[in-house]
Structure formats: C-alpha cells, structure tokens
N, C-alpha and C positions, 0 to 999 in steps of 0.2 A: 228177310229170313223166311224159311219155308217149313211146311208142316212136318214132313218126315224127318227133317234134320234133328228135331228135338228128341228123337227116340234113339239116336245112334249110340252115344256113349256118355259117360260122366264128364269127360274132358270137354265135350261140346257144351254141356250145361254151364260149366265154369266160364267158358268163353262167352256164351250168350249173356251171362249175368254181368260180365265185365263192362263197365261204362267206358265209352270211347275216351281216350286221353291223348294229349298232344305234347310234342316237343319240336324243336326246330327241325324241319324237313322230315318228320317222322310221326305219323299218326296211325292209330289202330282203328280200323273201321270194318263194318260189314255193310254191303249194299249201298255204296256211295252214289250220290247224285250231286250235280253242281250247277251253279248259275252265276252270272256276273252282274253286279249292280254298280254302275259307275266304274271306279277303279278297284273294286273289291270282289273277290270270288267268295261265294258262300257254298259250303259243302254240308249236305244233310245225310245222315246214315242211321241205320237201325241202332236203337239205344233207348235208355230211360227217357221217356217223353219226347223222343227224336233228338238225337245228338246233332250239334251244329258246330262248325268251325268256319273261320274266315282267314283269308290270305290275300296279300297284294301281289304275290309272285308265283303261286302254285307250288311253293316249296316250304315256306315257313307258315305254320298254321297256328291260329289262336283259338282256344276253346271259347264258345259263346253259350249263353243260356239256352237250355232245352226249350223246345216249342211248348210242351205241356208240363207244367209243374205237377199237376195231378192228372190222372187219366181222364179222358173225356167221359162225360156223364152217361152217354148212351152205350158204352161198350159192355156193361154188365148184361145187357139184354142179348148180346151176341156170345160173349165168352165170360162166364162167371169167374173163372180162375185167372183172368187177365190182370196183370199187375203193372200196367203202364210201360212195359217194355215193347215199344212200337216198332213194327217191322217196315223195311223197304219203302221209304218215302219217295216221292217224285215231285220235282219243283218246276213250275212253269210261270211265264209272265205273259199276260194277255189283257188287252184293253186297260192297261195301267194298273192291273191288280196281279199280285203273286198268288198262285194256287199251289197248295201243298197237299197232295194226296198221300195217304198212309194206310197201313194194314194192321188189323187186329185179328187174332184167331185163337180158338181153343186148341189144346194139344190133342193130337192123335185122331182128329176127325176134321172134315171140311166145314166146320162151323166157323165162318170167317166173314169179314166185311172190310170194305174200303170206305174210308171217310175222307173229307176234304176240309181244309182250313184256308182262310184268305188273309192277306195283309197288304197294305199299300206300300210298305217298305220292308227291306230285310235287315236294315241297320238297327240293332238293339238300342243305340244311343239316340235315335231319332224320336222326337216326342210323339210322332204319329204311329210308332211301332206298336202294333197290337194284333195278335192272331185271333181271328174269329172262326170258331168251329161250326161247320154246317151239317155235321152228322153223316149218316150213311148215304153213299152213292150207289153201291152194289153190295148185295149180301148173298152168300151161298148157304144152302141148307142141306144137311145130310139126308140121303134117300130121296132127294129131289134133284139135286144138281151134281153132275159129275165133273165139277171144277171147283177151284178155290178162288175166292174173292180176295186175292193178295197180289203183291208185286205190280202195282198200277203204273201205267205210263200214258200220259196225255199226248196226243198227236193231232195235227190238223191236216186235212187233205187240201188239194189244189183249190177247192172252193171255200176254204177256211171253215169247213165243217169239223166240229170236234169229235174225236173218237177216243175211247179209253181201252188200251190193251192191258191185259192182266192175266194172271193164272199160273198154275203149276200142276204137274203130274196128271193123274186120272185121264180125262178125255182131252187134254191139251190146253194150249194157250188161246184165249178168247179176245174178242174185240166187240165193243158195243157203242152205238152212237149216243152222244150226249146232247142235251139241250144247250142252246147258246149261252146260258148262264153258267155252264160247266159244273153244275151242282146236282144234276139228276139225269136219268136216262131219257132219251127222246121217245116220244110216242107217235105212231106205233113203234114198238121196240125193233131194232135191227141188230142182229147178232151174227158173228162170223167166227169160225175156228181158224186161227192163224198157223198153228203148228201142233203136231202131235207125233208120238212114237207108239208103235204097236205094243200092246200088252195082251196077255192071255185073258180070255173071257172067263176062265175058271178061277181067276184070282179074286179074293175078297176086295171089296171097295177100298179097304184100308191099306191094301198092298199095291204099291205102284209098279212092282216088278222092274222091268227094264225100260219103263216108259218115263223115266225121270227127265223132265225138262221144266224150265221156269224162267221168270224174269224177262219178259219181252221188252224190247226198246226199239221204237220205230224212228228212223232218221231219214229225212228227205234230202237227196242230193243227186246230181247227174241225171235228172229225169226219172229217177227211181225212188221207191220207198224201200229202204234197207231194214230188214228185221233182224236185230241181234238178239240172241237168247242164250241161255245157259243149259248145258246138258250135264247129266249125272249128279254126283253127290258133293255137296259143300260141307265145310265145317267139321272135318275129321282130321285136321292137321296133315301129317305126312300121308295119310290114307285117303285124303280128298281126291276125287276124280273130276272135279268141276272143270269145265272148259267152255269157251265161247264159240258159237257157230253163227253163221249169217246166211240169209237168203234175201232175195229182192223181188219186187213186183212193180208193175206200172200203176197198180191201184193200191190204195192204202189198205183195203180189206182183203187183198190177195186176189188170186192164189200166189203164194211165194214159192220160189224155187231156188235151189243152190246152184253153184257154178257148173255142175254137171247136168243140170236140168231136172234133178229129182225134186219132187214137191216136198215142202216142209210138212205138209199134212200127211205125208207118207214116210216120215222119218228122215227127210233130207236135211242137210245143213253143211255148209262149207266151213271147215275148221279155221278159226282165226287165232285163238289164244288157248294155250294149255300150260300145264306145269313144266318147269325146266330145272336146271341145276340151282337156280337162285330161289325159286319159290314153288310151292305145291299148288294144287287145284286153284284155278283162277276163274272168276266169273262175276255174275250179277253186275253187268256193265251198264254204263250210260255213255252217250256219244254226243259231242257238241262241236260247234265252230266258235272259236274265240279269236278275235282280231285277225281273221283271215286264215287261221290254222285249225285243222280238224284234230280232235282228241277223242280217245276212248278212255274211260275212267272205270276202274274195277277194283275188287279186293283180291288178294292172294295171300298165301301162307308162307312167310319168310323162313327159309331153311336155316339161316344163321341164328334166327331168334326163336328156334324151337317151335316153329309153326304158328307164330303170332300173325293174326290177320292184319295186313297193312294196306295202305292206299297205294294204288298204282295208277299213274297217268302216262299214257303213251300217245305219241303223235301218229295219226293215220295218214297214209298216202293211198293212191288209187292206181291200180295197174292199167294196162292198155285196154282191158275189157271192162274197166270201171268197177272192179271189185276192190274192197278195202284190204290193205296190207299194213302191217306195222312198219313205221319208219325205222330203218336200221340204225343202231347206235354206233357212235364212233368208238 
C-alpha cells in the first residue's frame, strides 16, 4: 500500500482496514506476493500483521496465521500512528532461509521504513516455524529523502549480489545494494534510480502530481532484467487508474528502457496490464516461474463485486522480441 492512497476517500479507508479473507478460488488482497515450498504455494499481502494464505493449486486458498500478532517493536520510532497494518511484503528464499521484507509508514508524509523478518520454513504446522524480526533495513526521512522506503523487492544480479528495489512517487523508484546477510545496506552505499516520471518543481513535496509510480519488481529472464512497476492510482474502486508497465535492461541497476526505447527514468514504460470490463485498476504485481511456467500476480478491483480487490494470477508468454505478454484465455 502506498502513501498517497490513504488520502483519497473514505471508501479506501474501509478497504484498507478490511482484513484479507478467503473462500474457494476467491480471496481479497492488496499487493500480493507468492512463493512455493514443496507442494504448497504461500501468498503474502498487505494486512493486519501481514496476511497469509496457502494453496495446493493456485485456486483454492486457506487463511493462515498473520506474520506478526503484534506490531514490531521498532515501528513506533518511525510511525507513531502505525497500528500493525503492514504494507506490501516481499518474500524470497536464499541460502535455506526465507526472507520477508515489509513496509511501515506514517500517513501523508514520507516517514517510512522497510523491515525484514526471517524463517527456516513457511509451514505454520512445522515445529521449526518461527519468524525472527531483524528491524529496519532502509528508512526515509522527510526533508532529507525524496523517496519512500516502501514496496520492497529483493533481487540478485548475475554475480549473486543482492539488491533491494523499492519506492514510490516523488523522485522515483530506487535500488540499493545489500550486504550478503540481506539485513542491511552494503558499505560504501550504492544507490540507483530505476524509474521516475516528470513532476513540476513548483509542487509541494507532499503532492506527487502526475509522477505517480510505485511497486518495482525485478525479474530475470531471456538474458534481461525486466522491471515491472505500477503507474497511477490504486485503491479507488471504479475510479482506480492503476496499471502495470514494464521495461528491461542488461544490468540489474539499469538503465531500463521500454519497448520503444524510451528510458524508464524519463517516464518510459510499456503497458502490460490495465483495467477492462471485468475489473478496474490492476497493479502491484509480482512475477515468478513455477514448474516451468511464468506467472504474473497482482490485485485488481472486481466489477461484479462492486470494486472488491481480488487476487489475479495470469500466465506470461514472451513475444518474438522477448517482451512479456499475457497468455490469451480460451
């Protein structure tokens, strides 16, 4: 979930406070990410303490215990009004450990931070199941940083060096190099801007103007790093303008360009997903390969269900120029 969306309208607040719930082949989510352990898929999304679901078939989902029963102890130092409604998690498996990055933020300003927790298993029934919180990885401070420390995504380059992509609005999406333990920034610090959209210099820092972009997700395939990101505004039901665009680069830190060669740092982005007759604004995606098939996972607002945010899982294919396209449905 992103900073400016909280100020849009009352209906968004009601959606934000609604805990993710499940029924067969139908779950309500914001900002979904996914991973597979053995024969089980685990889905993590924005929610009270980070909401969790599990599935054997990507269709029927079971609600699992939240990651945090109580808010992490450190968050009050970042956002005093934070109430354990944790935003935009990211899940990865590295060196036999699961890493779960997550976001906390104050409302209406870029006082935000990304934390990380680890576990040796994702199965709540396993006796070894225990999330260990390691606190802040990155923090943004108003009047110092023109970016938000939210929407994390861990990615590795061809040398297995870890990088964390993140951010929204203001001066664009960022990437920073991490230490091998994945718990802190590498020293000396290495920072890059992955994507941004032009905004007027006359605007107040609290006003994103038409520079709305967020939720980077880096996916390596076909000799490229693909950067998926969301444009425009989420979480307004039928008024949502959210959409997914993509660019690619031979280097994980960029520069990224779209299909027409326009730099993502100059407002470029090839449209991949947008609203249609079935659902409104679609975005905050994650991208994976499971059992030889490529998938893109995102949330969208269901037209038939009065704009309820639902989980969408679509198969990805690749055109002759190695750009992602959605697999046509029968």
